[in-house]
C-alpha positions as CSV (number, residue, x, y, z in Angstrom):
1,X,0.0,0.0,0.0
2,X,1.5,3.3,-1.1
3,X,2.1,6.1,1.4
4,X,2.2,9.9,1.2
5,X,6.0,9.5,1.2
6,X,5.9,7.3,-1.9
7,X,3.8,9.8,-3.7
8,X,6.1,12.6,-2.8
9,X,9.2,10.6,-3.9
10,X,7.6,9.7,-7.3
11,X,6.3,13.2,-8.0
12,X,9.6,14.8,-6.8
13,X,8.0,17.0,-4.3
14,X,7.7,17.3,-0.5
15,X,5.1,15.5,1.5
16,X,3.7,19.0,2.4
17,X,3.0,19.6,-1.3
18,X,1.3,16.2,-1.7
19,X,-0.8,16.9,1.3
20,X,-1.7,20.4,0.0
21,X,-2.7,19.0,-3.3
22,X,-4.8,16.1,-2.0
23,X,-6.5,18.1,0.7
24,X,-6.8,21.3,-1.5
25,X,-5.5,23.2,1.5
26,X,-3.0,25.5,-0.2
27,X,-2.3,26.9,-3.6
28,X,0.0,24.7,-5.6
29,X,1.0,25.4,-9.2
30,X,-0.9,23.5,-11.9
31,X,2.2,21.7,-13.0
32,X,3.0,20.4,-9.5
33,X,-0.7,19.5,-9.0
34,X,-0.7,17.4,-12.1
35,X,2.6,15.6,-11.1
36,X,1.2,14.8,-7.6
37,X,-2.2,13.6,-8.9
38,X,-0.4,11.5,-11.6
39,X,1.9,9.9,-9.1
40,X,-1.0,9.2,-6.7
41,X,-3.0,7.6,-9.5
42,X,-0.1,5.5,-10.7
43,X,0.6,4.3,-7.1
44,X,-3.1,3.7,-6.4
45,X,-2.7,6.0,-3.4
46,X,-5.6,6.6,-1.1
47,X,-5.7,9.1,1.8
48,X,-5.3,7.5,5.2
49,X,-8.3,8.6,7.3
50,X,-6.5,7.5,10.4
51,X,-3.5,9.8,9.7
52,X,-5.8,12.6,8.7
53,X,-7.8,12.2,11.9
54,X,-4.7,12.4,14.0
55,X,-3.9,15.8,12.4
56,X,-7.4,17.3,12.2
57,X,-8.9,15.5,15.3
58,X,-11.9,14.6,13.0
59,X,-12.4,11.3,11.4
60,X,-15.6,12.2,9.5
61,X,-17.2,9.1,10.9
62,X,-20.4,8.7,12.8
63,X,-21.1,5.5,14.9
64,X,-24.5,4.1,15.1
65,X,-25.8,1.4,17.5
66,X,-29.0,-0.4,16.4
67,X,-30.7,-3.5,18.0
68,X,-31.5,-5.4,14.8
69,X,-30.4,-4.7,11.3
70,X,-32.7,-7.5,10.1
71,X,-35.7,-5.5,11.2
72,X,-36.9,-3.5,8.1
73,X,-37.7,-0.4,10.2
74,X,-34.1,-0.2,11.5
75,X,-32.8,-0.9,8.0
76,X,-34.7,2.1,6.8
77,X,-33.4,4.3,9.6
78,X,-29.8,3.3,8.9
79,X,-30.3,4.0,5.2
80,X,-31.6,7.5,6.0
81,X,-28.8,8.2,8.4
82,X,-26.2,7.0,5.9
83,X,-27.6,9.1,3.1
84,X,-27.4,12.2,5.3
85,X,-23.9,11.3,6.5
86,X,-22.8,10.9,2.9
87,X,-24.3,14.2,1.9
88,X,-22.1,15.9,4.5
89,X,-18.9,13.9,3.7
90,X,-19.2,11.5,6.7
91,X,-19.0,7.7,6.8
92,X,-21.2,5.6,9.0
93,X,-19.8,2.9,11.2
94,X,-22.6,0.5,12.3
95,X,-22.9,-1.7,15.3
96,X,-25.7,-4.3,15.5
97,X,-26.2,-5.0,19.2
98,X,-29.1,-7.6,19.1
99,X,-30.2,-5.7,22.2
100,X,-27.4,-7.3,24.2
101,X,-25.3,-5.3,26.7
102,X,-22.1,-7.2,25.9
103,X,-22.4,-6.6,22.2
104,X,-23.2,-2.9,22.8
105,X,-20.0,-2.6,24.9
106,X,-17.9,-4.2,22.2
107,X,-19.4,-1.8,19.6
108,X,-18.7,1.2,21.9
109,X,-15.1,0.1,22.3
110,X,-14.8,-0.2,18.5
111,X,-16.3,3.3,18.1
112,X,-13.9,4.8,20.6
113,X,-10.9,3.1,18.9
114,X,-12.0,4.6,15.6
115,X,-12.5,8.0,17.2
116,X,-15.9,8.6,15.8
117,X,-17.0,12.2,15.7
118,X,-20.5,11.5,17.0
119,X,-22.7,8.6,18.0
120,X,-26.4,7.7,17.4
121,X,-27.6,5.1,19.8
122,X,-30.6,2.8,20.2
123,X,-29.8,1.6,23.7
124,X,-29.7,-2.1,24.7
125,X,-31.9,-2.7,27.7
126,X,-30.1,-2.4,31.1
127,X,-26.9,-1.1,29.6
128,X,-27.2,2.6,30.2
129,X,-24.1,2.8,32.5
130,X,-21.9,1.9,29.5
131,X,-22.4,5.5,28.2
132,X,-21.2,7.3,31.3
133,X,-17.5,7.5,30.2
134,X,-18.6,8.6,26.7
135,X,-20.9,11.3,28.0
136,X,-18.1,12.6,30.3
137,X,-15.4,13.0,27.6
138,X,-16.4,11.3,24.4
139,X,-18.0,12.5,21.2
140,X,-21.6,13.9,21.2
141,X,-24.2,11.2,21.7
142,X,-27.8,11.3,20.4
143,X,-30.0,8.7,22.1
144,X,-32.8,7.4,19.8
145,X,-35.9,5.6,21.1
146,X,-35.0,4.8,24.7
147,X,-33.5,7.6,26.7
148,X,-31.1,6.6,29.5
149,X,-32.4,7.4,33.0
150,X,-29.2,6.7,35.0
151,X,-26.5,7.6,32.5
152,X,-26.1,11.3,33.2
153,X,-23.1,13.6,33.7
154,X,-22.8,16.9,35.2
155,X,-22.7,19.7,32.7
156,X,-23.6,17.6,29.6
157,X,-27.2,17.1,28.8
158,X,-28.3,13.6,27.6
159,X,-30.8,15.2,25.2
160,X,-34.5,15.3,25.1
161,X,-36.9,14.0,22.5
162,X,-40.3,15.5,21.8
163,X,-43.2,13.1,22.0
164,X,-44.2,14.4,18.5
165,X,-40.7,13.6,17.1
166,X,-40.3,10.4,15.3
167,X,-39.5,8.9,12.0
168,X,-41.1,10.4,9.0
169,X,-42.7,8.2,6.3
170,X,-40.9,8.3,3.0
């Protein structure tokens, strides 16, 4: 797998120039831009979102916990969320919990390791306390359906949902 260093070497430029071209973050001459893009294409280079996330502190990823992807209603919800994420340049990382606390915890650990920028969660019954560490210093969390009663933190609201709010028919 090619790295940014490989692209810079092949194009005969610095890694800063490669980064500036690929992220469109600075003005680079058309000639250098063509060289960098050609080298990236020839090496089949793709941007490492992990490396980008360590620089920007954003992964452009949203985590979502659902109880049952086999349920057509949840599948529709996931599709809608994914469509919105894609429109805004985000990816969706999905965790299917089967309404089990142990699976929910494994998904939350995975989401933390991927440094998701936010989390949508259909809670597994009886597993509210798993969210306390996230609510204290993790990404923003939106609870869907069941709202946790015990998982609260000082200074960070857990959110409210209007009784009239709910999924819209398509």
